C-alpha positions in Angstrom: 14.6 30.2 -37.8 11.1 28.8 -37.4 12.1 25.6 -39.3 15.2 25.3 -37.0 13.1 25.5 -33.9 10.5 23.0 -35.2 13.3 20.7 -36.2 14.8 20.9 -32.7 11.5 20.2 -31.1 11.1 17.2 -33.4 14.5 15.8 -32.5 13.8 16.2 -28.8 10.6 14.3 -29.0 12.2 11.6 -31.2 15.0 11.2 -28.7 12.5 10.9 -25.8 10.5 8.4 -27.8 13.5 6.2 -28.6 14.8 6.5 -25.0 11.5 5.3 -23.5 11.2 2.3 -25.8 13.9 0.3 -23.8 12.2 -2.1 -21.4 13.4 -3.6 -18.1 14.8 -7.1 -18.8 13.6 -10.3 -17.1 10.2 -9.0 -16.0 9.3 -12.4 -14.6 11.8 -11.7 -11.8 10.6 -8.2 -11.1 8.3 -7.5 -8.2 5.7 -4.7 -8.3 4.0 -3.6 -5.1 0.6 -1.9 -5.6 -1.7 -0.4 -2.9 -5.4 0.0 -3.2 -6.1 -3.1 -5.2 -9.6 -3.8 -4.0 -11.1 -1.7 -6.9 -10.3 0.9 -9.5 -6.9 1.6 -11.0 -5.0 -0.5 -8.5 -7.1 -3.6 -9.2 -6.9 -3.2 -12.9 -3.1 -2.6 -12.8 -2.5 -5.7 -10.7 -4.4 -7.9 -13.1 -2.7 -6.3 -16.1 0.8 -6.7 -14.8 0.1 -10.3 -13.8 -0.9 -11.0 -17.4 2.4 -9.4 -18.6 4.4 -11.7 -16.4 5.4 -9.5 -13.5 5.4 -10.7 -9.9 2.8 -8.6 -8.2 2.3 -7.8 -4.6 -1.2 -6.4 -4.2 -2.2 -4.5 -1.1 -5.9 -4.9 -0.3 -8.0 -3.3 2.4 -10.5 -6.1 2.6 -10.3 -9.9 2.6 -12.9 -9.9 -0.1 -10.6 -7.9 -2.3 -7.8 -10.3 -1.7 -10.0 -13.4 -2.5 -11.3 -11.9 -5.7 -7.7 -11.0 -6.9 -6.3 -14.4 -6.0 -9.1 -16.1 -8.0 -8.7 -13.8 -11.0 -4.9 -13.9 -11.3 -2.1 -16.4 -11.5 0.2 -17.6 -8.7 2.6 -14.8 -9.6 0.3 -12.5 -7.7 0.5 -12.3 -3.9 -1.9 -10.3 -1.8 -1.3 -8.6 1.6 -3.9 -6.9 3.7 -3.1 -3.2 4.1 -4.8 -0.4 6.0 -2.7 2.8 5.3 -4.2 4.4 8.4 -3.0 1.6 10.7 0.7 1.6 11.6 0.5 -2.1 12.7 -0.9 -3.0 9.3 1.8 -1.0 7.5 4.5 -2.7 9.5 3.2 -6.2 8.7 3.0 -5.3 5.0 6.6 -3.9 5.1 7.9 -7.1 6.8 6.1 -9.2 4.1 7.7 -7.2 1.3 11.2 -7.4 2.9 11.0 -11.2 2.8 10.8 -10.9 -1.0 13.7 -8.4 -1.1 11.8 -5.7 -3.0 13.9 -2.7 -3.8 13.8 -0.4 -6.8 11.3 2.0 -8.1 8.7 3.7 -5.9 5.5 4.7 -7.7 3.3 7.0 -5.7 -0.2 7.4 -7.2 -1.9 10.4 -5.8 -5.5 11.1 -6.1 -6.6 14.4 -7.6 -7.9 16.0 -4.4 -6.6 19.6 -3.9 -4.7 19.8 -0.7 -3.9 16.1 -0.4 -2.8 16.1 -4.0 -0.4 19.0 -3.6 0.9 17.4 -0.5 1.6 14.1 -2.3 3.1 16.0 -5.2 5.5 18.0 -3.0 6.5 14.8 -1.1 7.0 13.1 -4.5 9.3 15.8 -5.7 11.4 15.7 -2.6 11.5 11.9 -2.5 12.5 11.7 -6.2 15.6 13.9 -5.6 16.6 12.2 -2.3 16.1 8.6 -3.5 17.9 9.1 -6.9 21.2 8.8 -5.1 20.3 5.3 -4.1 19.2 4.2 -7.6 15.5 4.4 -6.7 13.2 6.1 -9.3 10.2 7.9 -7.9 7.3 8.7 -10.3 4.2 10.7 -10.3 1.0 9.8 -12.2 -1.6 12.6 -12.4 -4.6 11.3 -14.4 -7.5 13.5 -15.5 -11.1 12.7 -14.8 -11.8 9.0 -15.2 -14.9 6.9 -14.5 -14.2 5.2 -11.2 -16.0 4.7 -7.9 -14.6 7.9 -6.7 -16.0 10.0 -9.5 -19.5 8.3 -9.6 -21.9 11.2 -10.1 -24.6 9.7 -7.9 -22.2 9.2 -5.1 -20.9 12.8 -5.4 -24.4 14.2 -5.5 -25.4 12.2 -2.5 -22.3 13.3 -0.5 -22.9 17.0 -1.5 -26.5 16.7 -0.4 -25.5 15.4 3.0 -23.1 18.4 3.4 -25.8 20.8 2.3 -28.3 19.5 4.8 -25.8 20.2 7.6 -25.2 23.8 6.6 -26.7 26.7 8.6 -29.6 28.5 6.8 -27.6 31.8 6.2 -25.0 29.8 4.2 -27.7 28.0 2.2 -29.3 31.4 1.4 -26.0 32.7 0.1 -25.4 29.8 -2.2 -29.0 29.0 -3.2 -30.3 25.5 -3.9 -29.6 25.8 -7.7 -25.9 25.8 -6.8 -26.1 22.0 -6.2 -27.5 21.2 -9.6 -25.2 23.0 -11.9 -22.1 21.8 -13.9 -21.1 18.7 -12.1 -18.4 16.9 -14.1 -20.1 14.4 -16.4 -17.4 14.1 -19.2 -15.6 11.2 -17.5 -13.3 8.9 -19.5 -14.4 5.3 -19.1 -11.1 3.9 -20.6 -9.1 3.1 -17.5 -6.4 1.4 -19.6 -5.1 4.9 -20.5 -4.0 5.2 -16.9 -2.9 1.6 -16.5 -0.7 1.9 -19.6 1.1 4.8 -18.1 1.6 2.7 -14.9 2.9 -0.2 -17.0 5.4 2.0 -18.7 6.5 3.5 -15.4 7.4 0.0 -14.0 8.6 -1.6 -17.2 10.7 1.1 -18.9 14.4 1.5 -18.2 14.0 5.3 -18.5 10.5 6.1 -17.2 9.2 9.7 -17.2 9.1 11.5 -13.9 5.5 12.6 -14.5 2.6 11.1 -16.5 -0.6 12.9 -17.3 -3.1 10.3 -18.8 -6.4 11.6 -20.1 -7.3 14.2 -22.7 -8.3 16.8 -20.0 -5.1 16.3 -18.1 -3.0 17.0 -21.3 -5.1 19.5 -23.1 -6.8 21.5 -20.3 -5.2 21.2 -16.9 -1.6 21.0 -18.1 -2.0 24.1 -20.4 -4.0 25.9 -17.6 -1.0 25.5 -15.3 1.2 27.5 -17.6 -1.2 30.5 -17.8 -1.0 33.5 -15.5 -2.9 32.7 -12.3 -5.5 35.4 -12.8 -6.3 34.1 -16.3 -6.5 30.5 -15.1 -8.8 31.6 -12.3 -11.0 33.4 -14.8 -11.4 30.3 -16.9 -12.2 28.1 -13.9 -14.6 30.6 -12.4 -16.5 30.9 -15.7 -17.1 27.2 -15.8 -18.1 26.3 -12.2 -21.3 26.8 -10.3 -21.8 30.2 -8.9 -23.4 30.9 -5.5 -26.7 33.0 -5.5 -24.8 35.8 -3.7 -21.9 35.8 -6.2 -20.7 39.3 -7.3 -18.1 37.9 -9.7 -17.8 39.3 -13.2 -15.3 38.5 -16.0 -12.0 40.2 -15.6 -8.7 40.8 -17.4 -6.3 41.0 -14.5 -6.0 40.2 -10.8 -6.5 43.9 -9.7 -9.6 44.2 -11.9 -11.0 41.0 -10.2 -10.7 42.6 -6.8 -12.3 45.8 -8.1 -15.2 44.3 -10.0 -15.9 41.7 -7.4 -16.2 44.5 -4.9 -14.1 42.8 -2.3 -13.6 44.9 0.9 -11.2 42.3 2.4 -8.3 40.6 0.7 -6.6 37.5 2.1 -2.9 37.1 1.3 -1.0 33.9 1.9 2.7 33.3 2.0 
């Protein structure tokens, strides 16, 4: 029975591997629109796809970003200035893309930021189902912790210090100054090509995955953590994050024990 299950799992993975090998034909005629190309993943992806032969439309926030990309890439790459907070800028970018008759796959790359990430993921799931009827494939790429400008430790510490300075004294007393110095994420992956390779497959494969999770932590930690009971996942996270000076948290085995051992007099329920 065990051999049968293992064989079935092997066949499923083999089928997926063979299915994902098929590439989109005539990539020199395919347009890929990428936002956030000034720096980071977007910038690296734009350069990488240009080298592969795709026609790239790179959305940049600054003129400097546009100039640097135009100098670094071939004539297959076109840039357009885009501020996602400005409706007028979005309309101009949309009109520019329409002149190139771009229609096909929508790749939404969400940043890993709690509420906004959940919002993007929920929107992605809804959009994927609705757009499938029109032949549009909507993908979600959820990378782990990579070394980019967003995850720069010095920048994070500086921003946290600014927030700390604005807190009232009673809140500072509850957390304690040591709270700022403990367990910031330092194990960042510097190989951004792991993410870019997933993006490349997403736009080049005939049968792309609906979700990609590049990075060892995304696959071996966060993905597995999502399958655990919530109380166990919470225990693992709470054990490995900084604790306020006034913390009453102790290790627990179940949710009810958490409430009991933590000594909570008030419980907040959300629906």
